[in-house]
N, C-alpha and C positions, 0 to 999 in steps of 0.2 A: 283696797284695802291696807289700812296703816298698824305699824306694831311699836310699842314702847318696850322697851328693853330696861329694865331693874334690876339691878342687882342684888342689891342687900335684902329687896324684898322676896327676892326669888320667885318673881312672875313675869309673865308676857301678857299684856292685853293688846285688846284692838279696840276695835269701837264698843262693845260690850264689856263694859264694867265687870261684870261678874264671871267672866273668863276663867282670869287667874285665880277668882277663891274657888273655883271649879276645881284646877289643878289641883291646888293646894290641898283638897278635899280627902285626897288617896293617904292611907293609912301612913302614920310617921316610922321610918327607920327607928329601929331600937337597937342596943347590942347584941342580940340575935337578928342575924342581919336579916333583912325581905326587901329582896329585889322585888320592882314595881315597874310598871310602864305603864303610862296615860296618854291615851290618845284622844283627843278632840276632833271631831267631824261636823261640818255643816250639813245635812240631808233634808231633803223636800219629805213630808211627808203629810199626807191628805191637802198638797197643794199650799205648804207653808214650810218656811224656813227653819228647823230646829237644830241644837245643838245635841249631839248624842256624845256620851263618853266611856271610853272604853278601858276598863281598867285591869291589867294582869298582876298577880301578886301572887308571890314564891315565897315562902320559909323555909323550916326543915321541917314543918309538919303540916304546912297548907300548902295548897296551889291552886287558885282560885279566878277566875274570868267575872268580872262586875259590866253590866251594860246599864249605861241612866240614860234617859230622854227627858229634853225639855218639857217643858208644859208651855203652850202657846198662852197659857192666862196668867203666866206669872214667870218671875225671874227664879227658878229653881226647878230642881232634880223632880218629874215626877213620878217616877217609878226604876226601883233597882230589879233586875234581872240576876240571881247570881247562881253560877254554873262551877261544879265543883271539876279539876283538871286531876284532880289525886291517879296515879299510875294503879292502886288497888281498888278504884271503883272503874271498871272497865265499862260498863254498863252507861255510866252517866256520861261517856267520852262521846255519845251522839245521842242525839232528844231534841224535843220539840216543848216549847213553851209559848202561851197565849197571855197575853194579857192587853187592859183596857186605856188609852192615852188618851185624856178630852172625850173621851167617846167613841172614838175610833181605836180598832182591832188593830195589835200587833202581833204577829206571827215572827218567833225566833227559832230557827233551824240551826244545828251544830252539827258537825262529824270530827271527835279530835282523836281517834283512834288510832290512827297512823301518824298524829303532827311530830313534828321535828325539832327538837329545842338545841340549843347552842348554848354550852356552859351555865352558867347561874338567870343566864334571861329567860321570863316568865313567858314571854310572846313566841311562838315557835316561827319558825322562819319559812314553813312549807308542810305540805301534805295534809291540809286542812282546809276548814270553811266553816263562817262562823257569817248569819244573815238576819237580816231584818227585813218583815215584806208586811206590808200595807195596802189595802185595798188591790191586792192582784198586782203589785207594783215591789221589787226588791229597791228596800233604799237606803240598804248599807250590806255591801257585802266583804268579808275579809277572808283572807286565804288564796291559796292558790287550786284550789280542786272548786272552781267555780264551772264547770260544765257537769261536773258531781251534784253542785248545788241545784243550777236551775234544773238536773233532772229529776231529782228529790222533790223538788217544788211544781215540775209540771206547768214551767214559767219561759218565757223570752226574756233575753237579755235588758235591763231597762235602759229607757235614754237619757236619765239625769240621774250621774251617780255622785256618791258623795264626797265631798272634797275635806282633806285632814289640813285642820288647821296648826294645830301644836300635838307635836309627840315632844313627854317625857318621861324620862328615864333614870331610875335610881342604881346606881352599882354600886358595887364595895370591891376593895383590891389594894393591895400596899403598894403598889408601885404603877402596874399600868392596868388602864381603864378602856374596856374596848364596846363599840355597839354598831350598828348598820341604819344607817338611815338613807333616804333617797333625797337626795339634794338637787337633782339636776332631772327636770320634767322628762319621760320617756326613757329613762336611763334607768338600768338596776340600780340596787340600795347599795353605797357607799360602806366601805370599811374603815371605821374613824375610831381612833388608838391616841389617848392622853397619856403619853410618860411622865415619872416625874422623876427627880433625884431630891430629896430634902434631907438625908440623914449623912452624914460623915463630914468630913473634913473641908470639904469643895463645895464653893458655892450654890445653891441651889437653883437648880435649870428644871425646864418644862422641854416637851417636845408633843406635838399636834401633828399627827399623819393622817391623810386620807386617801385611802387604799394604795398601800404601802409606801407615799411621799412623803417625806417631811416638809410642811408647809409652813410653822409658827414652830420658832424657837427662842425659847426667853431663857435669857441668863440672868443672873442675879434675883431671882425670882422672889426673893423677902420684899423685896424693894418696889419689883414691878408687876405684884399680885394682883394688879386691875388694869386690863386693857383692853384691845380690840384693833384686828388687823383685816385685810380682805384681801381675801386668795380668789386662787381660779382652781374650778374642778369641771373637765369636761370644756373647756375653754368658756365655763359659766362663773360670775364671781359668785362667790359665798363670803359672808361676811360674819368673823369669827369673834364670840367675846368670850372675855375668862375671867373669872374670881376666884382667887384660893386664897382668899383672906382667910376663913377658919382654920384651913390649914397649918395654919402660923401660929396664930392669936386667939382660938377658940381653946375653950376648959380642954385640956388636955386631947390635943388636935379632933376629937369629936365630929365638928361641921362639916360639911362637904365643901367641894370644890365645884364652882358650879360654870357651866359651860355652855353658850349658844350659838349654835348655828342656822343663819338665815341667810337663803337665799335670795337672789334681788340684785338688781343694777344699782351702782351707785349715784348719790344724788348728784346732780349737774349742780356748778356754781349757781346759779342764777336762782335755783330753789334755794340753798343754803342762804343768800343775803335775804331773799324773800321773805323766809320764816325764821330769821336774825339766831340761827343756830349754832352754838360752839361747837369748835371739833378739839377733837385730842389725839394727841400725838402719839403711834405706836412706835414699836419695839427700831423698826426699822426706818422710824423716822418720816415715816408717811403721816398725813392727817386724814382722819375717820372719823366720822360723825356718827353719833349715838341714834340719832334719831333720822327719819326716810318718809320722802313726803310717796303719798299714792298715786304721784302721776310718774315716778319713777319705777316703781316695779314691774315687774314679769308677772303672769297671770298665777305660776305657781308660786306659793308663799308658805309652803309648811315649814314651819321652827323647828328643831329640835332644842330643848332643855336638857341636857346632861349633869347630875347633880353626883359627883365623885366621891365617896366617904372612905377614908382611907382606913384600911384596920390594921390594929397592932400588931 
């Protein structure tokens, strides 16, 4: 599967041209900061591959989870299952819903009573589960309470697991933006921090660190507001792309900085020549490409898209 990365459109696409549109369907941030995390999974439902969108939203008044399932009859989401995660609605934190998708019954189970959250991130990082079941088979299981989920559903572990394709997160801060993402298969999630210095007498700078190690340092950021660099995380390459144009040139700096973290093996020279791809130079003088061949990717291809909004 190949991905094309487009900074100005803030989208990540693969062979399904509707995927970027689905990621952009999440509520747009406003002056009242609404943190969102959107994950697109590919799952097998009734022997057909479909996309499932998982959207966590949180602001001062609401905290919700929305599940959207593709219809095999057209390129659109067929059903939206909304779950309230408000702390004062304790009885809603464990529940069950049943819905019909293309003639098949989909059962949704969740238990968020003990869910743990970090800061303003709307997605829990532990002690919960959310599962989707079709024909006595678990098609999607989120969270670390997997044993409790299978015990409640009285089912065995499925042989075909859903695959995470893209994760997009909107974060709000003044200087430092942090998130977690799995960049290497069979490894725990990495801590990702983007720090910037864009005010004052000094030239603007930016640092991107993964697991406490600064791997990208950009000086003169006002001139190098777009770029890319390949870094190594746990001996595996990760492509880092950034576009912070809106931090400097949008109205009152209201636009987000866009960061994309894409695991994968760099494309070999023969593939570049064959595809006629132009490369661009990163801050350290190394040439890296913005487009990659499907031949050179490892099976793990989950891509993180981080939209960083600066608060005044």
